[in-house]
TIKOL-11947 format. One line per field, with one value per residue (C-alpha): residue in three letters; x, y, z. Coordinates in steps of 0.5 Angstrom, whole numbers, plus 500, padded with zeros to 3 digits. Example, Ala and Ser with C-alpha at 12.3 -4.5 7.8 and 13.67 -1.06 7.14 Angstrom:
// TIKOL-11947
r	(ala	ser)
xx	(525	527)
yy	(491	498)
zz	(516	514)
This chain:
// TIKOL-11947
r	(met	thr	pro	ala	gly	glu	thr	ala	leu	arg	ala	glu	tyr	glu	ala	cys	lys	ala	glu	arg	his	arg	val	val	glu	ile	val	ser	trp	ala	ala	gly	asn	gly	asp	arg	ser	glu	asn	ala	asp	tyr	lys	glu	gly	lys	arg	arg	leu	arg	glu	ile	asp	arg	arg	leu	arg	tyr	leu	gly	his	arg	leu	gln	ser	ala	glu	ile	val	asp	pro	ala	ala	gln	lys	gln	arg	asp	arg	val	phe	phe	gly	ala	thr	val	thr	tyr	leu	asn	glu	arg	asp	glu	glu	gly	arg	val	thr	ile	val	gly	glu	asp	glu	ala	asn	met	ala	ala	gly	lys	ile	ser	ile	ala	ser	pro	met	ala	leu	ala	leu	leu	ser	ala	arg	val	gly	asp	glu	val	thr	val	arg	thr	pro	ala	gly	pro	ser	ser	val	glu	ile	thr	ala	ile	ala	tyr	pro	gly)
xx	(486	481	480	484	490	490	490	496	500	498	501	507	508	507	512	517	516	517	523	526	526	530	535	536	537	543	546	546	550	555	556	558	563	568	571	566	570	572	565	560	554	555	555	550	545	546	545	538	536	537	533	528	527	526	520	517	518	515	509	507	507	502	498	497	495	491	484	480	475	471	469	463	459	460	453	454	456	454	461	469	471	476	476	472	474	474	473	475	478	484	485	487	480	484	480	484	481	484	482	483	486	491	499	501	496	498	501	501	501	495	491	491	493	494	489	495	496	494	490	486	486	483	478	476	468	467	461	460	461	465	471	477	484	490	497	502	509	508	503	496	492	484	480	473	469	466	464	464	464	465	466	460)
yy	(510	508	511	506	507	514	513	509	514	519	514	513	521	523	517	520	527	525	520	526	530	525	524	532	532	526	530	536	532	529	536	539	533	536	534	531	527	522	522	516	518	525	521	516	521	525	519	518	525	524	518	521	527	523	519	525	528	522	520	529	528	521	524	531	528	522	521	517	513	510	502	502	507	503	503	497	492	486	488	489	496	499	496	490	484	478	470	466	460	458	453	448	449	453	458	465	472	479	485	491	497	503	502	504	499	493	487	480	476	480	479	486	487	494	497	497	489	484	480	487	490	483	482	490	490	483	479	473	468	470	467	472	472	474	475	473	471	464	466	466	464	463	464	464	469	466	472	479	483	491	494	496)
zz	(497	502	508	512	507	509	516	516	511	516	522	519	516	524	527	522	524	532	529	525	532	536	531	530	537	537	531	535	541	536	533	539	541	537	530	525	521	525	529	528	532	528	520	522	525	518	514	518	517	509	510	514	510	504	507	509	502	499	504	504	496	497	502	498	491	494	492	498	495	502	498	504	499	493	490	485	490	484	481	482	484	488	495	493	496	491	492	487	484	480	474	480	483	489	493	493	496	495	496	492	495	493	491	498	502	498	502	498	505	508	501	498	492	489	483	478	479	473	478	479	473	470	475	475	473	473	476	480	475	471	468	467	464	469	466	469	469	467	462	462	468	469	475	476	481	486	491	492	498	500	507	510)
């Protein structure tokens, strides 16, 4: 993942920890109100705690096993690698632009695609002017790379 992706995951982890603390206080208060079998605050709080704990475990595992790669340090800037922003033309001469990021950072609306996506796999190691074939659910599609950029 990129350094920005790691920062975002760490921020989400800390936000979940803070929310967990708040929910624990609510559950504690609700438990003190008596019969837990009919206590909606208690039941909802316990359900929410399970969700938060599951997310915290996931984020902790992702952060622990993540390999941080800074695209700005890329030396071969004439080829597509992790962190590259690629501008391309599709078969209908429509321009597109994507940035290849880690799985947790992918956001198609922002133009960020996962390194494991079919588009990223097709683009890897290509150069400006290369035409690559992307496997899509509708069948193979060709795109021509018109520009490659890296941050920094």
